[in-house]
C-alpha positions in Angstrom: 24.3 17.0 12.9 21.2 17.7 10.8 17.8 16.7 12.0 14.8 15.6 9.9 11.4 15.8 11.5 8.8 13.2 10.6 6.0 13.8 13.2 3.5 11.5 11.5 5.7 8.6 12.5 4.9 9.3 16.2 1.4 7.8 15.8 3.0 4.5 14.8 5.6 4.6 17.5 3.3 5.5 20.4 0.0 4.3 19.0 -1.7 1.0 19.8 -0.6 -1.9 17.7 -3.1 -3.9 15.7 -3.8 -7.3 17.2 -6.0 -8.4 14.3 -4.9 -8.8 10.7 -5.4 -5.3 9.2 -6.1 -6.8 5.8 -9.1 -8.7 7.4 -10.5 -6.1 9.9 -10.3 -2.9 7.8 -12.4 -4.1 4.8 -15.0 -5.5 7.3 -15.6 -2.0 8.7 -18.3 0.3 7.2 -17.5 1.7 3.8 -17.9 5.2 5.2 -14.6 4.6 7.0 -12.7 3.8 3.8 -11.0 7.1 3.8 -9.8 6.7 7.4 -8.7 3.1 6.6 -7.0 4.2 3.3 -9.1 1.7 1.3 -9.2 3.1 -2.3 -11.2 0.4 -4.0 -13.3 -2.7 -3.1 -13.4 -5.4 -5.7 -15.3 -8.7 -5.6 -12.4 -10.7 -4.4 -9.6 -8.1 -3.6 -9.4 -4.6 -2.4 -6.8 -1.8 -2.9 -5.4 0.0 0.2 -2.7 2.6 0.6 0.4 1.6 2.6 0.3 3.6 5.8 4.1 3.4 6.0 5.0 3.7 2.3 8.3 3.2 0.6 7.3 6.0 -1.8 4.5 8.4 -2.4 1.5 6.5 -3.8 2.6 3.1 -2.5 -0.5 0.9 -2.4 -1.3 -2.8 -2.0 -3.8 -5.1 -3.8 -5.0 -7.6 -1.2 -7.4 -10.5 -1.4 -10.2 -10.6 1.2 -9.2 -14.2 1.9 -6.9 -14.5 4.9 -3.9 -16.6 3.7 -0.1 -16.4 3.6 0.1 -19.1 0.9 -0.3 -18.0 -2.7 -1.4 -21.5 -3.6 -4.5 -21.0 -1.5 -5.8 -18.4 -3.9 -8.2 -19.4 -6.6 -7.5 -18.5 -10.3 -10.3 -15.9 -10.0 -8.7 -14.2 -7.0 -5.3 -14.2 -8.8 -6.9 -12.8 -12.0 -8.7 -10.0 -10.2 -5.5 -9.2 -8.3 -3.6 -8.8 -11.5 -6.3 -6.7 -13.1 -6.4 -4.4 -10.1 -2.6 -4.1 -10.1 -2.7 -3.0 -13.8 -5.5 -0.5 -13.0 -3.5 0.8 -10.1 -0.4 1.4 -12.3 -2.6 3.2 -14.9 -4.1 5.5 -12.2 -0.8 6.2 -10.5 0.7 7.1 -13.9 -2.1 9.5 -14.6 -2.1 11.1 -11.1 1.6 11.2 -10.2 3.6 10.7 -13.4 6.1 8.2 -12.1 8.9 7.1 -14.3 8.7 3.4 -13.3 7.2 0.9 -10.8 8.1 -1.9 -8.5 5.3 -4.5 -8.2 5.3 -7.8 -6.4 4.9 -9.8 -3.3 7.1 -10.7 -0.3 6.0 -14.2 0.6 7.1 -15.0 4.2 9.2 -13.0 6.7 12.5 -14.3 5.3 11.5 -12.7 1.9 10.7 -9.4 3.6 7.0 -9.6 4.3 6.0 -7.1 7.0 2.6 -8.7 7.4 3.4 -12.3 6.5 0.1 -13.9 7.6 -2.0 -12.2 4.8 -0.7 -12.1 1.2 -0.7 -8.8 -0.6 0.8 -7.3 -3.8 2.8 -4.0 -3.6 2.6 -1.4 -6.3 5.3 1.2 -5.7 5.7 4.2 -8.0 9.3 5.2 -8.7 11.0 8.4 -9.8 14.6 9.1 -10.8 16.5 10.0 -7.7 13.9 8.7 -5.2 16.4 6.4 -3.8 19.4 8.4 -2.7 21.7 8.7 0.3 18.8 9.3 2.7 17.6 5.6 3.1 21.2 4.3 2.8 23.1 6.6 5.1 20.4 8.3 7.1 18.0 5.4 7.4 15.3 7.9 6.5 12.8 8.1 3.7 11.5 11.5 2.5 8.0 11.5 1.2 6.7 14.7 -0.5 3.1 14.4 0.5 1.0 13.5 3.6 -0.8 10.1 3.3 -4.2 11.8 3.5 -3.4 14.0 0.6 -2.3 11.0 -1.4 -5.5 9.2 -0.6 -7.6 12.3 -1.7 -5.6 12.5 -5.0 -6.3 8.9 -5.8 -9.7 8.1 -4.3 -11.9 9.9 -6.9 -10.1 8.1 -9.7 -10.4 4.6 -8.1 -14.1 5.3 -7.4 -14.5 5.4 -11.2 -13.3 1.8 -11.7 
């Protein structure tokens, strides 16, 4: 039997679980903690945050500040800014990581796959040829080539320029 070590997952397994909505509490914290909180950009109505448990390297989320699980609760302005930030995210990820494609979208409700169903968010996931192979299917394991802090550092400077 072969073993794959993913020591960064131990923090999630053993660490305290958030009782508050992370999409509400993290942007309320001081901007000096944005690196720690993985917040790449703060817009007027939405912010961009890296996914702490990504599907792929560079997986981020565009999230409205408004706490809602219902897309019909968002204003046209919130939806517009979300779309613009999604496009900017794709541009920056293309520039920094050279992905060959993207998955973008929302999982609305737990039945649709939402991990945090109480607060709507849009995923932006860079994709490369061969990034989905036997590992997630047979081994129930994802292999990410970069630590999350290094991913944040690679993207933060570029998002600061928005």
